Steps between C-alpha positions, in 0.01 A plus 500: 500500500694180442855555369689211344847490345486438126845381407795692642415846369123543530213508746144392423250687715165322518200716595226247423402484868488877538217633716425746221463429129822312400523689170473838672756387758738396222456832319575697817795283597657530155472877523638500853803290405559719195488814714733348761743399229498848345566665837776256595304360794535155345826471306571254223153466344564395140148424377144486633249272328141524630222249436140456617590396855880493510800728453834357384801711600841442343791635701872555456657277769812714494295786644250329728450153644169324430414479869571871551289594197215284630515670841498848344202408281298378799561837669364706211188711542330415171236772529738795545773376267256412221368856498853634445573259213227624268694804382769278345261348248354607168144597420403365159200596287384242247256603223236233446245432230218346702369260237593163651291195410398442863411858592124474459458152649721582797317826565172309496640244745612779733163673465656806339462668166804463272558874532494482879755216496722706269472801730578294810803337342637837389423694817700271727870524569645152460817388677735238358507224761720239332595359163444154365359274230704663220778763474341841551170363636427696815219429746338834584279563802280794595389560856148606397433234236194326651471187285641150473492440125456138387740356247358360179364145523703412190830693464585644162788339316634833367446839664649792301788699647375822657171352620380672818339249731338433837497186716448454871586833659769573241541690176784438255620555146614197299856578383499248215263264327432209731223274633298634788171498682470862612205716394606735220355851522733703278824534310806725508782558253747569782765226520518338843824318415780626279847335527654814341405720796732544796226342710315266262186485717309829476342450841698407811366385840397808695420711193155653470290481185201690362311379196391785269192450284612538138197331342 
């Protein structure tokens, strides 16, 4: 990993040259840092922000120096610590009406029946890897999802809030109406983003998600 200072109170950890999949490495490192913070092994962790190949760690300089935090992070065993972190996260079930406009064409492209695609999407346990694009938009990955789903050649100008979608190796739920090029396979009434909640984003990095067929 490559660790760089980001201002005076943060470290940017770049895993793009990881020997393994950079996204998987970032997921495991985020969990490891979170576990180390919870146990007190790394003091002063204020916030952890994962992305596709990086992890940004904000620290409290009154509790730990940047260089000391960087050294402690390099000494983490991501595999063991990540396993311990899972219990601190939520498991969320999202009811879905599988009636998206791209369901049939995407199933055909993947050489599946629409019903088989629905079953596959619902059988998997998805893990929230990182957020982005819009408040409440969470990139979900599943270890056994075997496809790389193409984005639409021409993105839609307005995708309804609650649209359940696939693109690349990810699934996601659009939290609000917005443009987008993901393949839409269903819809949910569950709000992904609500400023009135204590935690406005329903799904946080590290949470697990199951999609329940409510068609």
